[in-house]
C-alpha positions, 0 to 999 in steps of 0.5 A: 602508511598510517596516514595513507590509510586513515588520513584525509585531504587535510593531511596533504600539506604534511605528506607533500612537505615530506614527499617534496623534501625527500624526508627521512628514511628508506625508499620504502618510506618514500614509497609510502608517502607517494602511495599515501598521496595517491590514495588520499586523492592528490590529483597531481600524484594520481596523474603522475602515476597514470602517466608513468603507467601509460608507458609500455615496458620496452623489450630491451628494458633495463633491470632498473626500468623493470623494477620501477614499473613493479613499484608503480604497479604496487603503488597503483594497487595500494592506491585503490583507485579504479580509474587506474585499472586501464593503465594497470591492464596495459601491463598484465601481459608483460613478460618476466624480465631478467628471470625474476621480475614479473610485471604481468603478475604484479599488474594482476596483483594490483588489479586483485587489490583494486577490483576484488578488494584483496588484502595487499599483504595476502595478494600472493595467496588470496587472489581468486583470479589467475594472470590469465583471468586478468588478461581476459578481463583487460581484453574485455574492458578494451585498450587504455 
């Protein structure tokens, strides 16, 4: 995470090497590498994220698909890239899946981080806008 927050494009080779090889560590570390590459401006990783976010969550989505979407929304939020806003808005109206996974809330949280600059660690309590506020915002900016 440190490289992703304080690094620069000069760190791409290191991050790409660890990302492509899988590196060591847990899924959280793999996520951190992906987030770092997107945050630092890797066009390839940013486009891959945008492409994944462009896919709708299907009504019969599996638990794993719903979790993956939440992970992608988290990555988008932590990336801070405003050009991902339309793709994130595409999920703000998603319903709760399996009674526990709430992609709509995760999309709203990502928008709070990207647009309002809310600290990602405090987004659950610090966001000044509700999910309904974000739905209205997304309707105003139009379809993705």
